N, C-alpha and C positions, 0 to 999 in steps of 0.2 A: 457828627463824626468824631470819635475820640482818637487821640494821638497817644501812642505808646512811647513813654520816655525810655532813656537808656537803662535806668535801674530796673524798670518792669521787664525790659527785654532780656536783661541778664538773669532775672529771676525765672523767666520762661525757659531760657536756654538751660539753666541748671536743673529745672524740673523735668525737662524732656530732652536729655542729651542724645538719645537715640535718633532724634530728628535733626538736630543742629550740629552734632559732632560725629558724623558717620565716618567709619573707617574706609580705607581704599577698597577693601573687598566688598563692603556694603554698597559703595557707590558704583563700582564698575564690575562687580561680580557677574551679573547677568550678561553684560556685554561681552566679558571675557569668555564666558561659557559658550555664548553664541558663536564667537569667533573661533573658539577651539573646535566646536562641532564642524564648522565649515572647513577648517584646516584639516581635520581628521578625514572628512569626506574626500578632499582632494588627495590626501595621502593614500586612502583606500583605493581610489581610482588608479593611482600610479602603481601601488604595490601589486594589485591584482591584474594590472594591465587590461582594464575593462574594455577600452575601445577595441583592442585586438581580439579579445575573447568574443565580444559581440559580433565583430566583423567576420570572424572565422567559424562561428558556431554553425552547426548544421540544423538550421531552423526547419528545413523541409522535413526532417525526420520526425518532428513533432506531429505533423499531419499524417505521416505514414503510420506511425505507431498508433495514433488515436483511431485511424481508419481500421487498422487491424484488430483493435479492441472490440469493434462492433461488427465485424464481418468475417467471412471465411472465403477461401478461394478453391477453385477446381482447376487442375492443371493437366488437360489432355495434351498428348504429344502425337502429332501426325507424322508418320514415317513413310517416306516415298521410296519404294523399291521396284524399279522397272515400271511396269504398267499398273502397279497396285499401290493404293494408299490405305494404310492401316492406322488404327487409333490405339494408343496405349495410355492407360491411366495409372497414376501412382498406386503403390500397393495398398495404402491405407486411404483411399479416396473417400471423401464424404458421400459419394454417390453409391457406394457399396461395391459388391463383387462383379455385378453385371450391369454396368451403367448404360443407359440409352437415353440421354437427355434430349429434350425437344429443341434445344438451341443448336444442335448439330444436325444438319440435313445433308443427304446424299443425292446427287443428281444422277440421271440415267447414264451419263458418260463416266461416272466414277468420281467426279470432283466432289468436294465437300465444302460446305459453307458453315461457318461458325458465327453466330450472333454474339458478339462480345457485349454489346449494349444496345438491344433493340435492333432496328434496321438501319440506324445511323452509323453504327460502328461494327463492321463485319470483316471477316477474313474468308476469302474463297481460295481453296487449295486445289490446284490441278497438278498434273504430272510434270509440268514445266514452269508453272508460275504460282506465286502467292499474291493475290490481289487484295490490297488493303483499302478499306473505305472508312474514313474517319475525319472529323473536323471539316466536313463539307467537301472533301476531295477524294479521288480514287487514284491509288498509285499501284501499278503492276510491278512486281519484282520477279526477275528471271532467276530461277533456281536450277536451271539445267546445266550450267557450266561448273567451273571449279570453285566459284564463289558467287554468292547472291549479289545481284546488282539491279538498280532501278532502271526500268525500261524507259527510253526516251531521254530527253535532255532537261526535264523539269528539275528545278532546284529541290534539294532535300529539305523538307519541312522541319520546323523546330522540334516537333514531337517525335522525330525519328533520329536515330544515331547509327551511322554506318561504320562498321569495323571491317577488318580484312576478310574475315570468314563468317561474319554474322551481321544481321541488321536487327536492331531493337526498336520497336514502335511502342510508345507510351500512350495508352488509351485513357489515361486519367484514373479516376477511382475504379472504373470498370475493369482495369487490368492492364496487361501488356502482352506483346507478341514478340517472340524471338524466332528469326528466320535464318536457316542455313540451307545448304544445298540438298541435303537428304532428309531434313525434318523441319517441322514447324511446331514450336511449343507455345501454347497459349495459357495464360493465367487469367481466368475469369473470376471476378469478385462478386460476392453476394452479400447483402446486408443480413445481419442476424447471426445466430450461433447454430451451426449445423449439428444435428443429431444430439441435441442437448439432453433429451429425455431417453431415447433409445438409440444404441449404436447400430452399425450396419449388420451385426451378427444376431440381433434380437429378432424373434419372429414377429414382433410388433413394429419393426422398422418400416418406415415409409407408408404406414397405414394412416388414414384420416383419424382424427381424434374420436369422432362418433363411432367408428368401427372398433377402435381400441376399447372404448368404454363398453360397447356392446359385448365384446369378447370377455371382458373382465366380469361383467354383471351376469350374463346368461349364455355365453358362447361355449362351444365344446372345448374340452381341455386341449391345449396345444402341447402340453407335456403331461403324460399320464401320471407322473410321480408327484405332481403338485398342481394346485389350483392356478387359474390364470392370474388371479390377484397376486398370489405369492410369486409367480413367474415374472409378472410385470415389475414388482418391487425389486426382485433380484436383478433383473435386467437394468433397472435404473441405478440401483446401488453399485453394481459392478460394471457400469458403463465404461467401456474401454477407452473412449475418446476423452471423456470428462472426468472419470474416476471420482464420482460423487462420494462413494463410500470412504475412500482414502482421504479426500479433501475434508469431509466433515469430521472424520476421526482425528485428523491433524488439527482441525480448528478446535475441537473439544480438548485436545491435549494442551493447546495454547491457553485456553481458559483455565484449565486445571492448574497449569504451571503458574499462571498469574495469581490465582487464588491461594494455592498452597504456599508459594514463596512469600506472598504478602502476609498471610496468616502466621507463618512461622517467624517471619521477621518481626511482626508486631509483638508476638509472645515473648521473643527474646529481648526486644528493645524495652518492653514495659518495666521489668524489674531493674534492668541496668540503668534506666533513666532515673530512677529514684536514688541510685547510688551515685550517679553523675551530677545530680542537682546540688548546688552548694547549700541551699537553704534547707534541704532535707537530710543530707549526709554531710556533716561538718568535718570532712577529711579532705583537705585540699589535694593531697597526693592522689588519692583514689579518684577524686573528681577529674583531675587533669589526665590521668591515665585512661579513664573511660572515654573522655571526650576526644582524646587523640586517637583512641581505638575506633570511635565512631567516624572520625575524619578519615582514617585509613580505609575503612570499609567502603565509604561512599566516594572517596577520591578515585578508587579503581573503578572504572566504568563497568556497568553490567555486562557489556559485550566482552570485556577483557576477562572478567570472572568466568563467563561462559566458555571462552577459549581454554582457560586453565582447567575447568572442570570436565570439559569434553576430552581432554587429554588424560585426565585422571580416571574418569568413569566410563569413557566412551560416549559416542553420540546418543542422544535420547533426551526425553523430558526430565530425567533426574538431574542432569547437568543444568538444564534451564531453570528448574525450580531452585536448585542450589545457588545459582547466580543471582536470582531475584532475592532469595533469602539473605544472602550476604549484603547485598546493596541496601535492602530495606532495613536490615538491622542497624546499619550506620545512619541511614536517613531518618528513620522513625525514632531511633535513639536520641539523635540530636534534637529533633522537633519536640519529643516528649519532655526531655530534660529542660529545654528552654521554656516550655509551657509551665513546668513545675516551678522554675525559678521566678516566674512572673505572677504567681498566685498571690492573693491577699492573705497574709498570715493571721489576720484577726480571727476568722472562723477556726483555724487550726489551733490558735492559742486558747480560744474559748473551749473547744472540746478537750484540750489538754489540761485545762484548769480544773476539770471535773474529776481528774484522776484516771481517765481512760487509758487503756493500753495503747501502744504504738500503732497496732493494727487498726483500732477503732479511730484513732486520731487521723490516720490516713484515709480511712473509709468515709468519715463524716466531715473532716476538716479540709481534705484535699481533693478527694475524688469528685465531689459535685462541681468543683471549679475546673478540673482538668479533663473531665469526660468529653465535653464538647470539642475540645482541641484534639483529643485522641480520636474520636469518631470522625471528625472532619478530615483530618490529615490521613488517617488510615484508609478511608473510603476513596480519597483522592488518589493516593498512591496505588490502590488496587485498580482503579480505573486506568491510571497511567500505565501500569504494568501489563495490562491487556495489550496495549500497543507495543510496549517494550519487548514482550515475549515473542512477538512476531519478528522483531529485528534479530534477537539472539538466536532464533531458530535458523537463520541463514548461515550460521557458523557451525551447525550440527547439533544445536541444543534442543532439537525436537520441535514439534508443533508445525503450524502451517507455514512458518517462515522459510523452512528448508524447502518445502514443496514449491513455494512461490519463487524462490531463488532458482531452483532447477528449471522451472518453466521459463524464466527470463533468460537463462543461459543459452537455451536453444535458439533464441531470437526468431522463433517461428510459431510459437504458441501464445501469441499475445491475447487471444480471446480467452484462453485459460487463465492468463494473468489477470485480465479484467474480471473474470468470475471470482477469483480468490480475493482480489482487492475489494470488490463489492461486498463479499461476505464479511471481510474484516471491518469495513466501514459500518455495516449494519450492526455487527457485534459491538463495536466501540460506541455507536450511537445508543444502543439498548443499555449497555453498561453505564454510560454517562447518565441516561435518564433514571436508571435504577439507583445509581449512586446518589444523585441529587434528591430523589424521593426518600430514600432511606436516611440520608443525612438530615433532611428537613423533619422527618418524623421523629428521629431520635433526639434531635436538638430542640424540638418544640417550636419550630418556625414554620410549620405547614400552614399554608393559607395566608401568610403575612406578606 
């Protein structure tokens, strides 16, 4: 075992000072960063008052909204007038103009029974009572007086709420029942999307799929002016409940907005980037002016540009395309110019030494190096702008975003919201896959 003397130790310390004479930052930098992150976390909890936000959040609404995304409801109203019980459905009921559902039965004495969820959750309506059966118990409610009241002395179950002139019974996902003295309103929920293909005004409405296919293939014409195939497509495209034609048209507008805005932005940014790059254009004033111009364009959010342009040109896809164009000119201009400033100057100098013109120097000395950056960044921005175009549509810049916002504002058409969100997700997924495939093909990395 050898022993290192003092001289040898000093020689090693002089040769490797980074190990033996570390600064305070090198010694405690990682620890200080960790402590800083922890302190910032506590500050964020205090600043946003997260405990209060979490405690007061309406978490139950998450389940309500999600259930409404995948379901629809029918709301019959039973009106009691003297000895008669009549049923009224909303004007735009999913059941059509003349509903006669099998879950509503009428007894010989005129009373009606509604199956809210099979035989375990029912409502029987007579001239004087509404009898609820749910959660394993049966509760009669007297509706013959000035206000509805529970018959007997049994306690009010947790799934019922008694008001002065109304009793509300929560049947869970199956729906709910509202009881007053002269009417009983029921909201019965079904899984699925009602009338997604044909609405209630279509001659194909409520027909089995086999019958619809038979009519389209070889059945007699339902409309003398057009074939059954043309009529079926027209009914689907102009479905009043789902508005497929309008939704798909707005979705196509969104795609065109993203493509056009990104294309024009890249065409404008490309020549400006050469003027902004210090190693390509040795004019410091011009370099700085263009770079600050790029910073200005991209510092104003796309949504703000959309608000400005909708005031200038009115709502529509032109404002959306313009907002994307302005933002992308700034973003791509910065990315392109930074890519140009990081190229290797040797190929450029080699081409220049042959006496080639400036255009040829750029073509053969610069472009082979910068093309992968341009292609990659442009395709990524195009893919990102498909999502961004949806957001700016909500402020009137056209596309499916505005239609999505309108459906959300009603707070009643969440299944339509789910339909449009699903379409947007599919489009984003397809454009992401297409962008990656195109990027790999153009950059020569396919299969690697």
